[in-house]
Steps between C-alpha positions, in 0.01 A plus 500: 500500500799729558590496129140594417520799731823610333337468159210716610729766645712499186189521285372796698829685469566436131165462332323778324260246350207488741346200324808283550512589866129419544558164329787429738287585804216275378749218441644528851155524661403177329786317671478664842352275768127548540352569843406161630164445664395197695157343505501447876586864574235626258253261662582630849442859393163409348387270784671631816167508683433128444619196689831402342712189526852417396395195297282700259760777469777246434287336234475833315878503463529124444707457816475256786349668809814424702712700255249776425546701822877511451461601135241766591724655765789513251280686250325742738701515822189389692337174594166453321317570827696820566447611142123461530502680836687788337244522219212486751653769718553735208145444376356555851696824537384615157136428585528670838650805336290529186158366596238537767438125521462360848799327656295179502446527124869571443596200715289274278632664182857416592425142601422509872181336620531641850514870579691436821765293319537773238522775761765314703700418187479858366599651836797264520615606152436874526511571872144638503154357444338537155256757642782703654702471177207648306447783749872589488480523122197728521664738747812520280299648213 
């Protein structure tokens, strides 16, 4: 890839032919690595509020469940459970900030069936209850 970079720099410095330079850029873009997406990660983002299990996630990537968690952590830096918790927390914070939905409704939207479980979990993550979090945001405006 280093030689490609040198070619591009050289082309930029020497070329007065814009078309040739555009052709070179298109050629290089064709061979650059594409951003890789993973079915299991896409699935988690679309279904974070559902019950999830390692077996079904592993199947999406065609991996054995015993290997999947290790693979997932290598790709994301999180365990699958921590990754889902992170998505849920961000969604809960977004809903608390941008909506007037009840905390009970938000708890269900992010996958908690119990308001008390959601409240304890949220307070542990953020240091304040969901209701307090929302009121802090409102006073900051």
